[in-house]
C-alpha positions in Angstrom: 9.6 25.2 21.4 10.6 21.7 22.2 13.6 19.9 20.6 11.6 17.8 18.2 9.7 20.7 16.6 13.0 22.7 16.3 14.6 19.7 14.6 11.6 19.4 12.2 11.8 23.1 11.4 15.4 22.8 10.6 14.8 19.8 8.3 12.0 21.5 6.5 14.0 24.7 6.2 17.0 22.9 4.8 14.9 20.9 2.4 13.2 24.1 1.2 16.6 25.7 0.6 18.1 22.6 -1.1 15.1 21.5 -3.2 12.5 24.2 -3.3 13.5 25.8 -6.6 14.0 22.4 -8.3 10.5 21.2 -7.1 9.0 24.5 -8.3 10.5 24.1 -11.7 9.5 20.5 -11.9 5.9 21.2 -10.8 5.7 24.1 -13.2 6.7 21.7 -16.1 3.5 19.8 -15.2 1.1 22.5 -14.2 2.2 25.2 -16.8 1.2 27.9 -14.3 3.4 29.3 -11.6 0.5 29.7 -9.1 -0.5 26.1 -9.4 3.1 25.0 -9.2 3.6 26.9 -5.9 0.5 25.2 -4.5 1.9 21.8 -5.5 5.2 22.6 -3.8 3.4 23.6 -0.7 1.5 20.3 -0.6 4.8 18.5 -1.1 6.3 20.1 2.0 3.2 19.2 4.0 3.8 15.6 3.0 7.4 16.0 4.0 6.3 17.2 7.4 4.2 14.1 7.8 7.0 11.8 6.7 10.0 13.6 8.1 11.3 10.6 10.0 11.3 8.1 7.1 14.5 9.2 5.3 17.8 7.5 5.7 19.8 9.6 3.1 19.6 12.9 1.3 19.5 11.1 -2.1 16.5 9.1 -1.0 14.8 12.3 0.3 15.4 14.1 -3.0 14.0 11.2 -5.1 11.0 11.0 -2.7 10.3 14.7 -3.1 10.4 14.4 -6.8 8.1 11.4 -6.8 5.6 13.1 -4.5 5.7 16.3 -6.6 5.0 14.2 -9.7 2.1 12.4 -8.1 0.5 15.5 -6.7 0.7 17.2 -10.1 -0.8 14.2 -11.8 -3.6 14.1 -9.3 -4.4 17.8 -9.6 -4.4 17.5 -13.4 -6.8 14.6 -13.3 -9.2 16.2 -10.8 -12.6 17.3 -12.0 -12.2 20.7 -10.3 -9.0 21.4 -12.2 -10.4 20.5 -15.5 -13.6 22.6 -15.0 -12.0 25.8 -13.8 -11.1 28.6 -16.1 -7.5 28.9 -17.2 -5.5 31.2 -14.9 -4.0 34.2 -16.7 -0.5 35.0 -15.3 0.4 38.6 -14.9 3.2 39.6 -17.3 6.2 39.9 -15.1 9.8 39.0 -16.1 11.1 35.8 -14.7 12.9 32.8 -15.9 9.7 31.1 -17.1 8.3 33.7 -19.5 11.4 34.8 -21.5 12.8 31.5 -22.5 11.4 30.4 -25.9 13.1 26.9 -25.6 11.5 26.3 -22.2 8.1 27.4 -23.7 8.5 24.8 -26.4 9.4 22.2 -23.8 6.3 23.1 -22.0 4.2 22.5 -25.1 5.5 18.9 -25.4 3.3 16.0 -24.3 3.8 15.2 -20.7 5.7 11.9 -21.2 8.4 13.8 -23.1 8.3 16.9 -21.0 9.0 15.2 -17.6 11.9 13.2 -19.0 13.5 16.2 -20.8 13.0 18.4 -17.7 14.7 15.8 -15.4 17.5 15.2 -17.8 18.4 18.7 -18.9 17.2 21.0 -16.1 17.8 18.8 -13.1 20.9 16.9 -14.5 19.6 13.4 -13.7 21.0 10.4 -15.6 18.7 8.1 -17.5 19.2 5.5 -14.8 18.0 7.8 -12.1 15.1 9.1 -14.2 14.0 5.5 -14.8 14.0 4.8 -11.0 12.1 8.0 -10.2 9.4 7.4 -12.9 9.2 3.7 -12.4 10.1 3.0 -16.1 12.7 1.0 -17.8 15.9 2.8 -18.7 15.5 2.0 -22.4 12.0 3.6 -22.2 13.5 6.7 -20.7 16.2 6.9 -23.4 13.5 6.4 -26.1 11.3 9.1 -24.6 14.3 11.4 -24.4 15.2 10.8 -28.0 11.7 11.3 -29.3 11.3 14.5 -27.2 14.5 15.8 -28.6 13.3 15.1 -32.1 10.0 16.9 -31.5 11.9 19.9 -30.1 14.3 19.9 -33.0 11.4 20.1 -35.5 9.7 22.9 -33.6 12.9 24.9 -32.9 14.3 24.4 -36.4 12.0 27.2 -37.7 13.3 29.5 -34.9 16.9 28.5 -34.9 19.1 27.4 -37.8 20.3 24.0 -36.8 21.6 22.9 -40.2 
């Protein structure tokens, strides 16, 4: 192996270790299916391989990976193939996605609320960072976050006693 491919392998391996789980969770919040989410993450890392020399900081790389993940998910959801195919049935295995009733309710939210809530609560981004990632105004992100919380509160109120 030459020096360039070894360096590229190290970069991809480090990115997979650092961001793989986050990207999988984020793509799962869009795709609602672990198999489709894994396919999205694989495509994201293919794009990373193609653009490995364009990053000047880790923060920029992380934001880029999230944006690419979001775009690939949206493109897949819009594709005619995806809309025509039958729904995949996941095998009942026990992982962090199937046992969490709050996460299941988040997954049932409309996409505009789901992506903001996921980035804010599960990935610990500030509203400023979310606004830059989603190309929206910060006030819009705060509004979406508030509305999403209210929707969750209504749904979860029956399951949990908030008051």
